[in-house]
N, C-alpha and C positions, 0 to 999 in steps of 0.2 A: 461459406466464403470467408476469407480472411480480409479484414480491413483495419489497418493500424495507423491511419493518418498519413504521415510522411515517411513510411518505411523506405529505407534507402536502397533496397535492392529487391530482386525477385526471388530470393531464396525462400522467404517465408511463404510467398504465394504458391510455391511448388508443393506446399504441404496441405493444400485445400482438399486433396483426395488422397489421404495417407493409405499406405498399403496395410492390409490386414496381416497380422503376424503376432508372435509372442513378443512381449516387451520385458526388458530387464532394466533396473535402475541404472542411470548413467554413471553414477559414482557411489562409492560407499567408503566409510572410514575403516581402515584396517588396524587392528590392535598390534602395537609393536611387539617384537619378540621378547621373551622373558630374559634374554641374555643381557644382564645389566652391565656387562663390560663393553657393550657397543658404544661408540662415540656418537651421542645423539645429534651432535651438530653435523655429522657426516652421514647420518642415517637417511635413507630415502624417505621422502614424504609419502604419506598415504595417498590413495586414489582421491585426490582433492584438487580444487582449483588454486590451492595455496602455493605461493612462491616465496622464496627466501629474499630475493632481490628484485626490486622494481625501480623505475625511474622516480626521482624525488617528488615529481608532481602527482604520483600515484600512491604515495605512502599513507594517505588518509583512508585507503580502502583496505581495511584490516580483516584478518581471519584468525580465529583461535580454534585449535583442534581439541577434541576431547582428551587425547593423550598428547598434551602440548609439549613442544620443544621449548627450550629456554629462549631461543632467538625469536624476534617478531616475524610474523608471516603476513603476506599481503595477497591481493588478487588484482589483476589488471585487465583481463578480457571479460566482456559481458557474454551473454549466452550465444548471441549470433556470431560474434568474433571468435569465440571458442569452438564453434561448430564448423569453422572453415576447413579444418583438417579432416573432419569426419561428419559431413552433413547428415548422414544416415542416423546418427545419434539423436539429433534434433527432430528429425522426421518421426522416429519411433516414439520420442517423448510426446510430441504433439498428438500423435495417434492415440497414445494412452490417455492423455488429457481429454481428448474428444470422446473416447469411450466412456470414461468415468463421469464426465459432465453430462452426457446424454442419459446415463443411468440415473443421475440425480434429478434432472428436470430442466425446465426452461428458465432463462433469465430474460425478463421483459425488457425490450428496447425502450429508451426514454427520449423524450423531447425536452426542449428548454423550458416550456411552460411560461407562466407569468412571472413567478419569483424563483422557482426551483424546477429542475428537470424531472424529479420524481413526482408523478401526479398526486400521490397521497400526501407527500410533504407540501407540495404546492397548495393543495386545498386547505391543509391545516394552517399553513402560514397566512393564507388569505382570511380564513375565518377567525383566527386568533389575534390578528394584528390590525384588522380593519373593521370599521363600523358598517352597519347595514347601509347607511346613507352613502358612505364613500364607495362601497362596492356597487350600489345602484348607479351612482354617478359614473363609475368606470364602465359599467355595462352599457349605459346610454352613449358614452363617448365611443365605445367600440361599435355599437350599432350605427351611429352616424358615420363612422369611418367606412364601414362596409357599404352603406348606401352610397357614399361618395365614390367608392371604388366601382360599384355597379354602374353608376352614372358615367364615369370615365370610360368603362368598358363598352357601354352601349354607344358612346360617341366615337369609338375606335381611337381614342387618344391614348395610345400605348405608352408614349413617352411620359406623359403626365402621370399615368397609372404606375409605371415603374418607379418614378421619382417619389410618388406618394407612399408606395409600399416599401421603399428602401429601409425605413425605420423599423420595419418588422422582420427584416432578414435575420436569420439566426446568428450570423457573424456580427452584426451590429448589436444585437441583444447581448451576446456574450461580451463584446467590447465594453458596453455600458456597465455590465456587472463587474468588470475588472478595472474600473477607473480608480478605485481606492487601492493604491499600491503602498502598503505600509509594512510589508514583511519581505525582507530580502534574505532568501535561504542560501544565497551564495556566500554570505558573510557570517561570522560568528553571531549566534543569537544572544541578545542581551535581555534585560528585564522587561523592556518595552516589547520586544519580539514575543517573549513568552506570554505576556499579558494579552497581546493580540490573539494568540492561539487560544488562550483560556476564554476570552470573550467570544471568539467564534464558536467554541464548543458550547458555551452557555446559551447562545442564541438559537442553537439547533432545537427543533421540536422534541419533546420528551416522548420516546417511543418504547423504552425498555419497561417491561412488566415482569412481575414476579410470579405469574400464574403458571409457569412452566414447571413440569416435574423434574426436568434436567436442565441445569443452568451451568454456564461456564464463563470465565473471564479471560481475556487476553490483554497483553500490554503492547501498546505502540510505543517503543522506547526511543525517545529522541536523545541523541548523544552528540558529542563533538569528537572528531579525530583530527589532530593537528589543526584545530580551529575550524574544521569543515563540518557544518551541521549534517548529521547522518541518522539513519535508522539502524538499530541492531536487530538482526534476525537469527533464527536458528535453522540448522539442517538436522532433521531428526535422525536418530540412530537407525542403521539398516537392520538392527535386530528387533525393532519394535514390530508388533503384529499389525498395527493400524498405521497406514501412511508412512512406511519406512522410507528413509532417504529423501523425504520431501521437505520443502522450506515451510516454516511456520513462525508465528509470533509466540513469545513466551506466554505461558498461562496454563490453565487447566480447569477441572471441574470444581464447582462450589462444594465446600464441606460445611454442612449445616451445623456441625458441632464446633468447628474451629473458627469459622469465618462469620463475622458480624456484618460485613459489607462486601460488595463485589471488589472494592479496592484491596481489602485484606486478602481475598482469594488470589488476586493477581500478584500481589507482592509475595505472598507465601509460596505460590508456585514458581515465581521468578527465582526466589532464593534457592529452591530445591533444584532448579535446572542450571543455575549459573552462580559461580563463586567469583569473588573479586570486586564486586560493585559495592558502593556505599549505599545501604538501604535506609539510612536515617531519614525518616519520613517527614515531609513538609506538606501542609494542606494546599499551599499556593506555590507560585513560581518564584518566591522571593528569597529562598534559601541560598546560601553560598556553598553548600555541600549537600550530599545525600540526594534523595529523590524528591522531586516536586510533582504532585499529581495535578495536572492541568485540567482534566475533565473527562467526560465520557463522550465517545463518538456515537451519536444517536442516529440510527438508520432504520429503515423499514425491514426489520429482521424477519418478519413473516414472509418476506419475499424469498429468503434463502434458507428458511428453517428446514425445508425438505432436503437440503444438501447435506446437512450434518446431523439432523435430528436433535439438536441441542440449541437452546437460546443462548447465544454468545454475546457478551457485552465487552466491547473494546474500551480500554482505559488508556488515555494518553498521558505518558509520564516523561519527565525530563530529568536526566541524570547529570548532576553538576560536576562530573569528572570528564576530563579529556582522556579518551581511551588510548591515545598514542603510546603511552608508557605503562598502561595497566595490563597486568597479566591475568586475563580472564580464564576461568577453568570451567568448561562445560561438564555437566554430569554425564559420564560416558554411558550410563544406563538409559538415558533418554535423548541425549544430544550428541551428534557426531562432531559438529563444529558450529562456531559462531562466525558471522561476517557482518560487515557494515556496507550500506549503500548511501551515497550522498542524497540528501533530501531533494536537491535540485533535479536529480535524474527522474524523480517521479513526475515532474512537471513537463517532461519531454514526451510529447505524444508519439514520437517515433519509437519510443521504448515500449509501447503498449500494443498488444495484438487483440483485436476484437473479432470474435466469431459469433455468429448468430446462435442464440440460445445457450451461450456459454458465459461463465464468469470471465472478467478481463484477465489477460495474461501479461505479466511484466517480464521483459527480457533484458533489462538494463543492469542486472547484477551478475555475479559469477554463476548463479543457478537460476533456472526458470521459476517464477512465482505465479501460482495460479489458484483456482478454487476459491475457498473462503478467504485465504490470505490475500489473494489478488483482489478480491472484491472489497475487502476492508481497506487496503492501501489505496485503491482507486477512489473510494468514498472519502478517504482522508485528504487526498490532495485536491479533489474537486470541491469538497464542501468546506474545507478548512484552509488549505494553503492557497488555492487558486484565486479566491476573491481578494486576497491581500498581497499577492506576489508583487515584488518590486520591479522585476524585469523578466522578459521572456528568456528562457535559457537559449543561448546562442550556439552552443556546441554540445552535441549529444554525448561527447566523450568526457564531459566534465566529471 
């Protein structure tokens, strides 16, 4: 079944039982003709969500094609809005995702827990940050609470029982965890904002190990477009054998000869895939130019190792360039196009689709984001952005 919080219509629900049939990629990049006399400004755009003209309030949603035109390109419709003209495309894509996810395995459902929704992370946080005496005291308090609830139930005092248990309701627990609102992703990020993200990453339990025979690194690239905090993502070339035409994060496999650290892997692969960014490296978020490495997103990667067969390490980087006027050039051998999505859209639960035993699916950009990339982005906003968000997103079309 499909459950995405406050999904705004029934179109997604209609895809709970997709039809069986052959699937084709929804879009692909087409190489321009070799006729160099063509007026590129009048040439038709490839099969892409790119547009030459959008409303001024949409100009922070950029796209760069592998065979880029000179003029800037944008996107304006997210996955669901773009499917209105042909809903069968979205139906077939969700069918393909379901097939591939079921082949990969199960994604365990999570509860909120004591400190963290992931049971393994929750246990580790408890054991690493609390003494035996404090844990014993908390256990005793919880036992006394259960005994009090049992007494109220035996007396049929349901009103008092409900009032007492209200503090344990998941909505109340989540609200308490979100009381610290120090990060506003609707406004340009400053040095304080970047330090907040860096500290959030540093506080995460260390889960990455080097005992895997195959390791890879990906970048979660934080950028600005017209002052709007955004993420930069890739759409893979349709000519690639593995995962053609799918959305991914920049990155690739570790080279034991060339790479001394996972950060070097990420930046080396990033440079190979994208030209036009300033890769002057800063260890922290204090630089006024280049790239600042904020930290590693640490997750329970054993939970999804079976999906890709590789130990993947996400590295969060901030690029000190506003991409509004930057001419990015994707490597056409690997990347069909680049696009940005506003950071605030990740916080909108209406943009996420959750299916049992599947990785989260994000539908708030020009292309659907799922699988490992969907899993990483959901972990990023839940573990890093959500605890410090300044305000709830009020408009899903931001």
